[in-house]
C-alpha positions as a Python dict, from the first residue, in 0.01 Angstrom:
ca = {
    (1, 'X'): (0, 0, 0),
    (2, 'X'): (75, 130, -348),
    (3, 'X'): (389, 309, -229),
    (4, 'X'): (515, -2, -52),
    (5, 'X'): (450, -225, -354),
    (6, 'X'): (629, 21, -583),
    (7, 'X'): (930, 39, -352),
    (8, 'X'): (976, -339, -341),
    (9, 'X'): (930, -383, -717),
    (10, 'X'): (1149, -87, -811),
    (11, 'X'): (1468, -138, -1011),
    (12, 'X'): (1652, 56, -740),
    (13, 'X'): (1517, -151, -453),
    (14, 'X'): (1865, -300, -394),
    (15, 'X'): (2043, 37, -418),
    (16, 'X'): (2177, 164, -87),
    (17, 'X'): (1924, 403, 73),
    (18, 'X'): (2200, 653, 149),
    (19, 'X'): (2255, 717, -222),
    (20, 'X'): (1883, 770, -288),
    (21, 'X'): (1842, 992, 17),
    (22, 'X'): (2141, 1201, -89),
    (23, 'X'): (1994, 1252, -437),
    (24, 'X'): (1653, 1344, -291),
    (25, 'X'): (1807, 1596, -51),
    (26, 'X'): (2008, 1746, -336),
    (27, 'X'): (1690, 1778, -542),
    (28, 'X'): (1514, 1957, -256),
    (29, 'X'): (1810, 2189, -194),
    (30, 'X'): (1841, 2264, -566),
    (31, 'X'): (1470, 2352, -580),
    (32, 'X'): (1515, 2604, -298),
    (33, 'X'): (1827, 2754, -454),
    (34, 'X'): (1684, 2798, -803),
    (35, 'X'): (1526, 3130, -897),
    (36, 'X'): (1388, 3103, -1251),
    (37, 'X'): (1077, 2905, -1336),
    (38, 'X'): (1261, 2735, -1622),
    (39, 'X'): (1524, 2593, -1388),
    (40, 'X'): (1258, 2471, -1147),
    (41, 'X'): (1072, 2302, -1432),
    (42, 'X'): (1393, 2127, -1541),
    (43, 'X'): (1459, 2008, -1184),
    (44, 'X'): (1108, 1870, -1151),
    (45, 'X'): (1131, 1697, -1488),
    (46, 'X'): (1470, 1550, -1396),
    (47, 'X'): (1337, 1397, -1073),
    (48, 'X'): (1032, 1255, -1250),
    (49, 'X'): (1239, 1101, -1532),
    (50, 'X'): (1490, 954, -1287),
    (51, 'X'): (1206, 783, -1099),
    (52, 'X'): (1019, 663, -1408),
    (53, 'X'): (1305, 576, -1643),
    (54, 'X'): (1588, 513, -1398),
    (55, 'X'): (1405, 327, -1123),
    (56, 'X'): (1134, 206, -1365),
    (57, 'X'): (842, 293, -1143),
    (58, 'X'): (522, 243, -1349),
    (59, 'X'): (361, 564, -1470),
    (60, 'X'): (22, 456, -1338),
    (61, 'X'): (164, 396, -991),
    (62, 'X'): (349, 727, -992),
    (63, 'X'): (41, 923, -1093),
    (64, 'X'): (-175, 735, -844),
    (65, 'X'): (56, 834, -559),
    (66, 'X'): (109, 1191, -681),
    (67, 'X'): (-254, 1277, -755),
    (68, 'X'): (-340, 1374, -395),
    (69, 'X'): (-47, 1615, -336),
    (70, 'X'): (-86, 1752, -689),
    (71, 'X'): (-452, 1823, -623),
    (72, 'X'): (-361, 2002, -300),
    (73, 'X'): (-97, 2202, -487),
    (74, 'X'): (-346, 2301, -757),
    (75, 'X'): (-607, 2416, -506),
    (76, 'X'): (-345, 2611, -312),
    (77, 'X'): (-224, 2783, -629),
    (78, 'X'): (-578, 2881, -725),
    (79, 'X'): (-639, 3013, -373),
    (80, 'X'): (-330, 3235, -396),
    (81, 'X'): (-468, 3392, -714),
    (82, 'X'): (-779, 3510, -530),
    (83, 'X'): (-764, 3801, -283),
    (84, 'X'): (-1036, 3937, -52),
    (85, 'X'): (-1188, 4275, -130),
    (86, 'X'): (-1247, 4537, 139),
    (87, 'X'): (-1617, 4546, 208),
    (88, 'X'): (-1673, 4184, 115),
    (89, 'X'): (-1623, 3958, -181),
    (90, 'X'): (-1325, 3823, -369),
    (91, 'X'): (-1119, 3941, -663),
    (92, 'X'): (-921, 3747, -924),
    (93, 'X'): (-561, 3874, -938),
    (94, 'X'): (-387, 3751, -1256),
    (95, 'X'): (-90, 3981, -1186),
    (96, 'X'): (16, 3735, -916),
    (97, 'X'): (40, 3451, -1169),
    (98, 'X'): (423, 3469, -1213),
    (99, 'X'): (482, 3449, -836),
    (100, 'X'): (228, 3171, -792),
    (101, 'X'): (380, 2976, -1083),
    (102, 'X'): (724, 3008, -925),
    (103, 'X'): (597, 2877, -589),
    (104, 'X'): (405, 2594, -755),
    (105, 'X'): (704, 2482, -961),
    (106, 'X'): (929, 2489, -654),
    (107, 'X'): (679, 2276, -465),
    (108, 'X'): (649, 2042, -764),
    (109, 'X'): (1027, 1997, -787),
    (110, 'X'): (1043, 1923, -413),
    (111, 'X'): (755, 1678, -437),
    (112, 'X'): (918, 1496, -729),
    (113, 'X'): (1243, 1459, -533),
    (114, 'X'): (1060, 1314, -232),
    (115, 'X'): (856, 1075, -447),
    (116, 'X'): (1178, 953, -605),
    (117, 'X'): (1293, 843, -260),
    (118, 'X'): (976, 689, -118),
    (119, 'X'): (878, 501, -436),
    (120, 'X'): (1216, 327, -458),
    (121, 'X'): (1308, 263, -93),
    (122, 'X'): (1130, 10, 132),
    (123, 'X'): (1059, 130, 485),
    (124, 'X'): (1300, -116, 655),
    (125, 'X'): (1583, 33, 447),
    (126, 'X'): (1478, 384, 547),
    (127, 'X'): (1465, 284, 913),
    (128, 'X'): (1813, 135, 885),
    (129, 'X'): (1940, 458, 733),
    (130, 'X'): (1774, 669, 1002),
    (131, 'X'): (1921, 447, 1272),
    (132, 'X'): (2271, 506, 1130),
    (133, 'X'): (2194, 879, 1139),
    (134, 'X'): (2124, 853, 1514),
    (135, 'X'): (1751, 918, 1497),
    (136, 'X'): (1594, 840, 1841),
    (137, 'X'): (1487, 477, 1873),
    (138, 'X'): (1145, 574, 2009),
    (139, 'X'): (1063, 759, 1688),
    (140, 'X'): (1180, 465, 1476),
    (141, 'X'): (966, 224, 1679),
    (142, 'X'): (659, 443, 1630),
    (143, 'X'): (725, 452, 1255),
    (144, 'X'): (754, 73, 1241),
    (145, 'X'): (436, 18, 1444),
    (146, 'X'): (235, 263, 1234),
    (147, 'X'): (367, 91, 922),
    (148, 'X'): (253, -246, 1053),
    (149, 'X'): (-88, -115, 1160),
    (150, 'X'): (-158, 8, 805),
    (151, 'X'): (-154, -349, 677),
    (152, 'X'): (-360, -477, 969),
    (153, 'X'): (-624, -209, 920),
    (154, 'X'): (-633, -262, 543),
    (155, 'X'): (-696, -633, 591),
    (156, 'X'): (-968, -569, 850),
    (157, 'X'): (-1132, -308, 623),
    (158, 'X'): (-1133, -540, 321),
    (159, 'X'): (-1279, -824, 528),
    (160, 'X'): (-1549, -593, 666),
    (161, 'X'): (-1646, -468, 320),
    (162, 'X'): (-1664, -826, 190),
    (163, 'X'): (-1889, -926, 480),
    (164, 'X'): (-2117, -627, 420),
    (165, 'X'): (-2142, -704, 48),
    (166, 'X'): (-2235, -1066, 127),
    (167, 'X'): (-2523, -936, 343),
    (168, 'X'): (-2643, -691, 74),
    (169, 'X'): (-2509, -399, 274),
    (170, 'X'): (-2404, -220, -43),
    (171, 'X'): (-2719, -257, -252),
    (172, 'X'): (-2777, 117, -289),
    (173, 'X'): (-2598, 447, -249),
    (174, 'X'): (-2771, 526, 80),
    (175, 'X'): (-2703, 179, 211),
    (176, 'X'): (-2339, 202, 105),
    (177, 'X'): (-2288, 524, 303),
    (178, 'X'): (-2456, 368, 604),
    (179, 'X'): (-2236, 58, 577),
    (180, 'X'): (-1920, 270, 550),
    (181, 'X'): (-2019, 462, 863),
    (182, 'X'): (-2085, 145, 1059),
    (183, 'X'): (-1758, -10, 943),
    (184, 'X'): (-1563, 304, 1032),
    (185, 'X'): (-1711, 295, 1381),
    (186, 'X'): (-1614, -69, 1423),
    (187, 'X'): (-1265, 0, 1292),
    (188, 'X'): (-1210, 268, 1557),
    (189, 'X'): (-1271, 8, 1828),
    (190, 'X'): (-1048, -245, 1656),
    (191, 'X'): (-762, 2, 1632),
    (192, 'X'): (-781, 62, 2007),
    (193, 'X'): (-794, -310, 2085),
    (194, 'X'): (-505, -401, 1854),
    (195, 'X'): (-291, -117, 1988),
    (196, 'X'): (-357, -237, 2343),
    (197, 'X'): (-267, -593, 2240),
    (198, 'X'): (63, -473, 2094),
    (199, 'X'): (140, -285, 2416),
    (200, 'X'): (58, -590, 2630),
    (201, 'X'): (276, -812, 2411),
    (202, 'X'): (568, -572, 2444),
    (203, 'X'): (522, -550, 2822),
    (204, 'X'): (499, -928, 2856),
    (205, 'X'): (837, -962, 2685),
    (206, 'X'): (981, -680, 2898),
    (207, 'X'): (1068, -503, 2573),
    (208, 'X'): (1303, -219, 2657),
    (209, 'X'): (1500, -190, 2335),
    (210, 'X'): (1422, -85, 1982),
    (211, 'X'): (1261, -300, 1717),
    (212, 'X'): (1518, -469, 1495),
    (213, 'X'): (1501, -583, 1136),
    (214, 'X'): (1714, -818, 933),
    (215, 'X'): (1991, -594, 796),
    (216, 'X'): (2003, -554, 419),
    (217, 'X'): (2326, -595, 226),
    (218, 'X'): (2437, -343, -37),
    (219, 'X'): (2758, -474, -197),
    (220, 'X'): (2791, -179, -440),
    (221, 'X'): (2721, 88, -181),
    (222, 'X'): (3043, 283, -240),
    (223, 'X'): (2994, 301, -615),
    (224, 'X'): (2628, 397, -575),
    (225, 'X'): (2715, 668, -323),
    (226, 'X'): (2983, 805, -556),
    (227, 'X'): (2737, 821, -849),
    (228, 'X'): (2474, 983, -629),
    (229, 'X'): (2726, 1238, -506),
    (230, 'X'): (2819, 1329, -864),
    (231, 'X'): (2455, 1368, -967),
    (232, 'X'): (2381, 1572, -655),
    (233, 'X'): (2676, 1801, -723),
    (234, 'X'): (2553, 1859, -1078),
    (235, 'X'): (2204, 1945, -956),
    (236, 'X'): (2334, 2192, -700),
    (237, 'X'): (2575, 2347, -951),
    (238, 'X'): (2290, 2387, -1200),
    (239, 'X'): (2078, 2568, -940),
    (240, 'X'): (2367, 2782, -812),
    (241, 'X'): (2444, 2896, -1165),
    (242, 'X'): (2084, 3004, -1202),
    (243, 'X'): (2088, 3184, -867),
    (244, 'X'): (2413, 3369, -934),
}
């Protein structure tokens, strides 16, 4: 929900998705081309500043979305610094720190480029872009249905938690865990029922085509694509210079 709210309130919400996708792909490619840790750090910082200052995504929202992948990245980096010892046990290997730092910074630069796209582009715009790129309609329909089910499940979860709180189902820690387990079990049944209802509705309408959305208009698409192309070329040139 936080990603969707950020995308619709972003300053770049009305920018053509092709320009944002091009910049994100250039950021990912530049991260893979770069060799030095300094260049990777600059690329990551560039993507973060573009999202925060350029698209004006709130810092709190950005950190809230990035905390999960950053935590995974931190744990993975710590795991790479530990090696098993023959005969049992583990050994700390600080000599691997430069290699691990290089991998972590590359992953961070790639993550920042992806976040710059998803936090500024609503899903209908992404689906429209993917449709123009000839992505199979079945895959796009599955994306749209999963997107819709997220909101349905969030509403059902909030309503269930409110009902449990009204019946003192969250009076203690033990009771809270029990209530969460019961609600999760009920939600599993609701997911199955709502998915079956969606399938029946589609069959009743003899739905044989893809799901369609109201097309968005981007009057400055050419100018935005040109600016994105220039920025992408600069990123790639910066990484190629470092590689060569």
